[in-house]
N, C-alpha and C positions, 0 to 999 in steps of 0.2 A: 276310742277317741273321745275326748272330753270337749265340751263347748268352752269357748273363751268367755269368762265371766268378768264384767266390768262394773264399777260402782260409782254412783254419783252421790257424794256425801250430803249435798244440800237437800235432796229429796229422798235419800236412802233407796234410790232406784237401781235395780240390777238391769244391765244391758247384756245381751248375749250375742256372740258371733259364732256361727257354725259354717263349715265349708267342706267341699269335696277335696280330698287330699291330692287327687290326680289333676283335676282341671283347675283347682284353686277358686272355683266359683263359690260365692259366699252369700249368706243371709245374715242380717242384723235384726234383732228383736228388741223392741222398746228402746230406741236410742234417745238421748237427751240433748237438747240444743246446746247447752253450755259445755258439752263434751265433744262437740263435732270435730275439733282439731285433734283431740286425743284419738278418736275413732279413725279418722283419716290416716293418722300416723301409723296406727296399728295395722290397718289394711295394707299400707305400703310396706311395713316391716315384714309381714307374712307373705307378701306377694299375692294378695287376694284381689279378685275382681268381684265387686259387690253387685249381685244381680237383683236382690230384693231387700227392701226395708219393710218390716212387718210390725204391726201394732197388735197388742192383746186387747186393747180397748181405747176409748178416748179418755186420756188421763186428766186428772184434776189437780195433780200436785207438781207437774212439770210440763214443759213444752217439748214435744218431739222434735228431733232433727231430721225426720224422714224426708221432708222436702228439700232441705239443704244437702243432705247426702245424695239424693237423687240428682240434684244439680251438679254436684262435684264429681260424681262417679258414673253417672248414666244409669244408675239402678232404677228399677221400677218400684213403686209403692204398693203395698198390699195392706188391707185392713178388713176386719169383720164387716160383712155387709150390713148387719143390723145396727152398727154404730153410727151410721150416717156420715162417715168420713168420705164425702163425695169426691174429694180430690185424689183418693187412692185409685191407682190405675187398675188394680185387681180387687174386686169385692169378694171376699172369701165366704164360702158357705160350709156347713158342717160336712166333714169327711173329705173335703177338697185337699188334693195334694199339691204342694208347692215344690217344684223340682229345681235343683241346682246341681249341674254336672250329673253324675250318676246317683246322687242322693235325692231324697224327697222328705218333706215334712208334712204331717197330716194335721189339718185344722179340726178342732173339737169345739162345738158350742158349749160354753160353760157360763151361762148368764147367772146373774145374782148380784155381783158388784155393780154391773150395769147390764142393761137388757141385751147388749150386743157382745158382751165379753167372750173371748175365746182363749183356749189353751192350745198348745202345739206339741205334737209328739214327733220326735226324731230318734230313730233307733230305739234305745232304751232310756231316753231322756224325755221328760215332760216339762215344758215351759208354761207355768200355770198363771202367770200374770198376777192379778189381784183376786183370783178365785181361791186357790189353795196356797196359803202361806205356811211357814214353818211353825207348827203348833198354833195355828190360827187360820183366819181367812179374811178376805177383804170385807169392808163395811158394806152395808146394804141399805143405808138410810137416806141416800140422795142419788141423783143422776139416774133415775129409772131402776134403782136397785130393788131387790126382792129377796127376803130371807127364805121364802119358800123355794124360789128358783135356785138360790145358792145351795140349799140343802140337797136338792135333786142333782145339781151339777157335781157336788162333792161325792155324794153317796152312790149315785147311779151312773156317773160318767168317769170321774177321775179315779175313784176307789175301785173301779172295775179293771183298771190297768194292772199289768203284772206287778207282783210285790216288789221285785227288784228294780222297778222303774225309778230313776233318780228324779226327784222333784227340784226344779230350779225356779224359785219364786220371783215375782216382780219386785218385791221389797223385802228387806229385813231390817229391824231397828235394834238388833242386839248382836250384830256381827256374825250371825250364822249364814252359811253360804248355800247349803243344800240339805235335802232330806231324802226320804224314800216313800213310795206309796205305802209300803207295809207299815213304816213307822207312823205315818199320818193317819192311816186307817185305824190303827189300834191305840194311838196315843194323843191325837190332836185334841187339845183341851176344849175346843168349841163344839166339835161334832162327833168325835169318837164315842160310840155307845149311846148317843143322844137320840131321842125321838124328834120328829119334826117340831112338835110343840115345845120341847125343851130348847131346841136350837133357836127357834124364833124368839123365845123369851130371852135367851142370852143376847141375841143380836139387838133386840129392842132395848135392853138395859145398858148398852155400851155408852150412850150419850157422849159421843166423840165430838171434838170441836170441828167446826167447818174448815175444810182445807184453805189455807191462806191464799193460794194462787188460783182458786177455782174460777173466778170471774175472768181471769186473764188466760188461764191454761186451756179450758174447755173450748172456747171459740177458736183459739189458735190451733188446737189439735184437730178440730173438725176440718181444717184446711191443710193438714199435714205439717203444721208448724210454720207455714209461710204466712206471715201477717202483712196485709196490705191495707191501706186506708184510702184506696181509690174511690170508694163509694162516697167518701166525705168531701172530696175535692170538686171544685168546679171543673166540669168536663172540658171546658175550653180555655183553661188557664195552665200555663207552664209553671210547675213547681221547681224553684231553684234547687240544685243539688251540687255537692262538692265534687269537683273533678270533671264535670261534663255540663252540657247546656241545661239539663233539667229532666224532670220526670213529667210524663204526659199521660193522659187517659187514652184508652183505645179510640174513643170518639175523635179526639183531636188528631191523633196519629193517622187515623183513617181519612180525615178531611184533608190533611196535608198530602197524603199519598194519592188520593183521588184527584186532587188538583194539580198533581205533578210537581209539588214543591219538595217532596221527600222521597227517598228510597227506603223501602221496608226491608230490613235484613233479619233473617231468622237464624240465630246463632246456636240452635239446638244441634245435636249430633244427627248424622244420617240415620242411625238406628232408631232414634226417637221419632223421626219423621215417619219411618216405616211403621212403628208401633202405634203412634197416636194420630198422625195425620199431617198433611201438607197445608201450608198457607198459600193459596193462589196469589200470584203476583209478587211474592216475597223472594228475595235473593237468598238462597240456601248457602250459608257460610258459617260452618261450625266454629265456635270459639275453642272448644276442646273436642277431641275426637278419639274414638277407639284406635288401637288398644290402650287400655289403662287410663283413658280420659286425659291424655297428654295434650299440652297446648298445640294448637294447629300452627305449624311454622309458616304456612302460607297466608295466614289471616291478614297481615298488613297489606301485602301486595294485592290480594284479592279484593279487599275492602276499597282500597284506592281505585282499583279498576272499576268497581261496581258503582261508586258514588261520584258523580260529577262535582266539580268544585263549587258550582252555584246551587247545589241542593243540600238540604238537610239529610241526615240519616236517622231513622227511628229503628230501634233494635228490640227484638222480642226473644224470649226463651220460654222455658217451661213455667217459671214462676217469678222471674225477675232478679235472680242472683247473677247468672252469667251475663245477662244483658247489661247490668250495671258495670261489670268489669269491662265488657266490650265497649261500652259507651265511653268509659274513661280512656281506654286505649285509642279509640277513634278520635277523641279530642286531642290526645298527644300527637296524632298524625295530622292535625290541622283541620279536622272536620267538625261541623256543627252537629253534635250527636245528642240524641235524646233516648232515654229508657222508657219503655212502655210499662206502666205499673202492673197491668194485668197480664199474666202469662197465658200461654196457649196450651191447652190440654186436649184439643180435639172438639168436635161437634157432638154433644150428647145426643142430638136427634138421630145420629147415624149409628150410635153405639150406646144403648140404654145402660149398659153395665158401668159406664164411666160417670154417669150422673151429671150434675150441674157444675161445670168447671170452666175456668178461663174467662177473661174479660171480653173475648170476642162475642160469645153468645150473650153475655149479660148486657152488652150494649146493643145487641141486635144488628151487628155489623156483618157484611158479606164475606168475612174472612172465615171460611168454613173448611172442614176437613175435605181433602180431595180424594 
């Protein structure tokens, strides 16, 4: 079985989808935000249930769609622990297995391009991100890169895989799609037959231009591609928004809720509440629901029943994608509806692996994981 390989022309990024043929549980590796509709359509076409979105590193040349895909499909996000992508639900460590159906994919630490870069091995396929490219490797001159670490990752980790292992790179700029460990070990122009000193000299002499999108992409990718500007807004001001009453901070939403002016509605799925945590005092009313993240047919009636006519409704989700859609629908139903800019990802104090996530903790509010 071959992975599904997809290409983003703007960044020359390869995205990969692998899945269990029996259960149809799937994993997507290095998705791109501008291709989210393409990827969702492909998941529907193949009848796949996306369980995991996975990053090989925090990218500098494109923005991931991991957070968006998680919102649309109910998938969980995973990223290398050393990358500092705190919004990832699973922080991957060397050798860790990511399971989907009866299949599993193994994480390998392959730093060099960045300090946290990882590759992933599934069956006889290696997804090497920006570590091993076809007849090359990722640059090591920025973003915690290290030529010495890259040399070790190539020669002592990836080149130790079986010769027949197919190499699926994170990028290619010449139209090539894949290679093999044997071909790269013996013929890769940057590293094959080179000493560490020769390799570091090659990398130091590349003098590559700075990635055009690095200032935008890296901060966004450290939050799984979901970009909010809640920190820059007045915590007590409503920001107008098209199609609903407006966006509000967690502080203002909490004040309304505490004073009895608003009903707090959590539109995440039941599964997400089990994974991540419950928001005490919130009405649990999924916007989409398993199986297949289909629209919840009872949403309208349940929302009307939950929100009295004289109260506002403030809506939250995982990152602010579904809560915007739900706020627009609530407005159509005649309610005064607001989206909370900061999503809820659980209380980091009760699960250190999740890290610093979600507006609730950032604002010091008592909406904590139950």
